[in-house]
C-alpha positions as CSV (number, residue, x, y, z in Angstrom):
1,M,16.4,18.7,4.7
2,N,14.0,21.4,5.6
3,N,11.4,19.7,7.7
4,Q,8.8,22.4,7.2
5,Q,8.8,22.0,3.4
6,Q,9.9,18.3,2.9
7,N,8.1,16.8,6.0
8,Y,6.4,13.9,4.3
9,Y,3.6,14.2,7.0
10,N,3.0,17.7,6.2
11,I,2.7,16.7,2.2
12,L,0.0,14.0,3.2
13,G,-1.6,16.5,5.7
14,V,-1.6,14.0,8.5
15,H,0.4,14.2,12.0
16,A,3.1,12.0,12.5
17,S,1.3,9.7,15.1
18,A,-1.4,9.2,12.4
19,S,-2.4,5.4,11.9
20,A,-1.7,3.7,8.6
21,I,-5.4,3.9,7.8
22,E,-5.5,7.6,8.1
23,I,-2.1,7.9,6.1
24,R,-3.5,5.7,3.4
25,R,-7.0,7.8,3.3
26,A,-5.2,10.8,3.0
27,Y,-3.0,9.4,0.2
28,R,-5.9,8.5,-1.7
29,E,-7.7,11.6,-1.4
30,L,-4.8,13.7,-2.6
31,S,-3.6,11.4,-5.1
32,K,-7.2,12.1,-6.8
33,K,-6.8,15.9,-6.2
34,Y,-3.1,16.0,-8.0
35,H,-3.2,13.3,-10.5
36,P,-2.0,14.7,-13.7
37,D,-4.8,13.5,-15.5
38,T,-7.6,14.6,-13.3
39,T,-6.4,17.9,-11.9
40,K,-7.0,21.3,-13.2
41,L,-3.5,22.5,-12.3
42,S,-1.0,22.8,-15.0
43,T,0.8,19.5,-15.9
44,A,4.1,20.4,-14.6
45,T,2.8,21.8,-11.4
46,A,0.6,18.4,-11.0
47,T,3.3,16.1,-11.8
48,V,5.7,17.4,-9.2
49,K,2.9,17.5,-6.8
50,F,2.0,14.0,-7.3
51,Q,5.6,12.7,-7.3
52,A,6.0,14.2,-3.9
53,L,3.0,12.9,-2.9
54,N,3.9,9.2,-4.1
55,Q,7.5,9.8,-2.3
56,A,6.0,10.7,0.8
57,Y,3.5,7.8,0.8
58,A,6.1,5.4,-0.1
59,A,8.4,6.4,2.7
60,I,5.8,6.3,5.5
61,S,3.3,3.6,4.4
62,H,5.7,0.7,5.1
63,P,6.4,0.5,8.8
64,E,10.1,-0.4,8.9
65,R,10.7,2.7,6.2
66,R,8.4,4.7,8.4
67,A,10.4,4.1,11.6
68,A,13.7,4.9,9.8
69,Y,12.1,8.1,8.4
70,D,10.8,9.1,12.0
71,L,14.3,8.5,13.4
72,E,15.7,10.8,10.6
73,I,13.3,13.7,11.3
74,G,13.8,13.3,15.1
75,Y,10.3,12.0,15.9
76,S,9.9,9.4,18.8
77,R,7.1,7.2,19.6
78,V,8.6,5.9,22.9
79,F,7.0,7.6,26.1
80,V,4.8,10.0,24.1
81,M,0.9,10.1,25.2
82,Q,-1.2,10.4,22.3
83,S,-4.6,11.6,22.5
84,Q,-7.5,9.4,21.3
85,P,-8.4,10.1,17.9
86,Q,-11.7,11.9,17.1
87,F,-14.2,9.5,15.7
88,Q,-15.5,10.9,12.4
89,T,-18.2,9.7,10.2
90,L,-16.9,8.3,6.8
91,K,-18.0,10.0,3.6
92,P,-19.8,7.3,1.3
93,R,-17.8,6.5,-1.7
94,P,-19.2,7.1,-5.2
95,D,-20.4,3.8,-6.7
96,N,-17.9,4.0,-9.4
97,Y,-15.0,4.4,-7.1
98,R,-12.1,1.5,-7.4
99,S,-9.5,1.1,-5.0
100,S,-6.6,-0.2,-7.6
101,A,-3.5,2.2,-6.6
102,Y,-1.4,-0.2,-4.7
103,L,2.1,0.6,-4.2
104,D,3.3,-2.1,-2.1
105,S,2.7,-5.5,-3.7
106,T,2.2,-7.2,-0.2
107,D,-0.7,-4.7,0.2
108,R,-3.3,-5.8,-2.1
109,P,-5.6,-8.9,-3.0
110,L,-4.8,-11.4,-5.5
111,S,-5.9,-10.9,-9.0
112,G,-7.9,-13.3,-11.1
113,G,-5.0,-14.3,-13.2
114,E,-2.8,-15.0,-9.8
115,I,-5.5,-17.1,-8.4
116,S,-5.8,-19.3,-11.6
117,V,-1.9,-19.8,-11.8
118,L,-1.9,-20.8,-8.3
119,L,-4.9,-23.2,-8.8
120,M,-2.8,-24.6,-12.0
121,L,0.0,-25.2,-9.7
122,I,-2.1,-27.0,-7.2
123,V,-3.5,-29.3,-9.9
124,I,-0.1,-29.9,-11.3
125,F,1.3,-30.8,-8.1
126,I,-1.5,-33.4,-7.5
127,G,-0.9,-34.7,-11.0
128,C,2.7,-35.3,-10.3
129,V,2.0,-37.0,-7.0
130,I,-0.7,-39.2,-8.4
131,L,2.0,-39.9,-11.4
132,A,4.6,-40.9,-9.1
133,I,2.5,-42.9,-6.8
134,S,1.0,-45.1,-10.2
135,V,4.6,-45.5,-11.5
136,G,5.8,-46.7,-8.3
137,M,2.8,-49.2,-8.0
138,L,3.5,-50.2,-11.8
139,R,6.9,-51.1,-10.8
140,G,6.1,-53.1,-7.7
141,E,7.9,-50.7,-5.4
142,F,4.7,-49.9,-3.3
């Protein structure tokens, strides 16, 4: 692997010691820039860049996959002194900004449909418990 061209950290424009928040922020900014539907680049170029961006983010957004990738490229977090990050002011987000691009299913809030299904399961469970108790009481087992 050619580290300069294929390094996932270089693709996202972050240092290997970047935090998960910095990685996510860089991914979101670049995904807006290179998404084939929103860029001024040619569709073929945008698709290649966007796929490389997604592959890089998928590899280093998950802690275990990131540790394996760091081992593969020879980056070690052991005994490394890291400088304190410079605090920067956050850019205000536009009102129409939506955060819905989740690659990892554990890294997102529950949707309305999922919450309603969980609520229905809880109601069904409570109903089954009440039914079992009432049947037991009618048979004289309680």
